[in-house]
C-alpha positions as CSV (number, residue, x, y, z in Angstrom):
1,M,1.6,-13.7,7.1
2,T,4.7,-15.5,5.8
3,D,7.3,-16.1,8.4
4,S,10.7,-14.9,7.3
5,T,12.2,-18.4,8.2
6,S,9.8,-20.2,5.9
7,T,11.2,-22.5,3.2
8,T,10.8,-21.7,-0.6
9,S,7.9,-24.2,-0.9
10,E,6.1,-22.7,2.1
11,N,6.4,-19.3,0.5
12,A,5.0,-20.6,-2.7
13,T,2.0,-22.0,-0.9
14,D,1.4,-18.7,0.9
15,L,1.7,-16.8,-2.3
16,A,-0.9,-19.0,-3.9
17,A,-3.2,-18.3,-1.0
18,L,-2.8,-14.6,-1.4
19,T,-3.6,-14.6,-5.1
20,R,-6.7,-16.5,-4.8
21,N,-10.0,-14.8,-5.5
22,V,-12.3,-15.0,-2.5
23,E,-16.1,-14.7,-2.9
24,G,-17.5,-13.4,0.4
25,H,-20.2,-16.1,0.6
26,E,-17.3,-18.6,1.1
27,V,-16.2,-17.0,4.3
28,G,-19.4,-15.4,5.6
29,A,-18.4,-11.8,4.4
30,S,-20.5,-9.4,2.4
31,V,-17.6,-8.4,0.0
32,S,-15.5,-10.4,-2.5
33,I,-11.7,-9.8,-3.0
34,I,-9.3,-10.2,-5.8
35,R,-5.7,-10.0,-4.9
36,E,-4.0,-8.9,-8.0
37,F,-0.4,-8.9,-8.9
38,T,1.5,-9.1,-12.3
39,D,4.8,-8.2,-13.8
40,T,3.3,-8.1,-17.3
41,A,3.0,-4.6,-18.8
42,G,-0.1,-4.2,-21.0
43,S,-2.1,-6.8,-19.1
44,G,-5.4,-6.2,-17.4
45,P,-9.1,-7.1,-17.8
46,R,-11.2,-5.9,-20.8
47,L,-14.0,-3.5,-20.5
48,H,-16.7,-4.7,-18.1
49,R,-19.1,-3.6,-15.3
50,H,-20.7,-4.8,-12.1
51,P,-24.0,-4.1,-10.5
52,Y,-22.2,-3.0,-7.4
53,R,-19.2,-0.7,-6.5
54,E,-15.7,-2.0,-7.0
55,T,-12.7,-0.3,-5.2
56,F,-9.1,-0.7,-6.2
57,V,-6.5,-0.4,-3.4
58,I,-3.3,0.0,-5.4
59,Q,-0.3,-1.1,-3.3
60,R,2.5,-1.2,-5.8
61,G,3.1,0.0,-9.5
62,R,0.8,1.8,-11.7
63,A,-2.0,1.2,-14.2
64,L,-4.1,3.2,-16.7
65,F,-7.7,3.0,-15.7
66,T,-10.7,3.7,-17.9
67,I,-13.7,4.4,-15.7
68,G,-16.7,5.4,-17.8
69,D,-15.5,8.2,-20.2
70,T,-12.5,9.1,-18.1
71,Q,-8.9,7.8,-18.2
72,R,-6.5,8.2,-15.3
73,E,-3.3,6.7,-14.0
74,G,-3.6,4.9,-10.7
75,R,-0.4,4.6,-8.6
76,A,0.8,2.9,-5.5
77,G,-0.9,4.4,-2.5
78,E,-4.0,5.4,-4.3
79,V,-7.5,4.2,-3.8
80,L,-10.0,4.3,-6.8
81,A,-13.7,3.5,-6.6
82,V,-15.9,2.7,-9.6
83,A,-19.7,3.2,-9.0
84,A,-22.2,0.3,-9.7
85,G,-23.0,0.0,-13.4
86,V,-20.0,2.0,-14.7
87,A,-17.9,0.4,-17.4
88,H,-14.2,0.1,-16.5
89,K,-10.9,-1.6,-17.3
90,F,-7.3,-1.1,-16.6
91,V,-3.9,-1.7,-18.3
92,V,-0.7,-2.4,-16.3
93,L,1.8,0.3,-17.3
94,G,5.0,-1.3,-15.8
95,P,7.8,-1.6,-15.6
96,E,7.4,-2.4,-12.0
97,R,5.1,-5.1,-10.6
98,Y,1.5,-4.0,-10.2
99,E,-0.1,-5.2,-6.9
100,A,-3.6,-4.3,-5.7
101,V,-6.6,-5.5,-3.8
102,H,-9.8,-5.2,-5.7
103,I,-12.9,-5.1,-3.4
104,H,-16.1,-6.1,-4.9
105,E,-19.1,-4.9,-2.8
106,N,-21.1,-8.2,-3.2
107,D,-20.7,-11.7,-1.7
108,R,-20.3,-13.1,-5.2
109,F,-18.6,-11.8,-8.5
110,V,-21.1,-10.6,-11.0
111,T,-19.5,-9.4,-14.2
112,E,-21.0,-8.2,-17.5
113,W,-18.1,-8.3,-20.2
114,L,-18.6,-5.5,-22.6
115,E,-15.6,-6.3,-25.0
């Protein structure tokens, strides 16, 4: 955690560490993590799927998720889970920053891009 007395350069280093994608095999874990945050409305990954479940823990902001044939808005404080093999994507709605933790239930990222 960032100490409130840190300098700006230390905060930038901490921020870079938080945004790094971590594959579980690198740290002896069975899950992989993406720490996502962006201020860009309209951004987000194109349609894709994984051979394992992905869980989105939305901490701030909101995004429009397409999960299979369903669209729904995900907001801060919500947790969304996508079953293995189900196509999904999301688009950040803004105007506030979108922050979330994406938990991939595999020790490596495996993604099939569909668009």
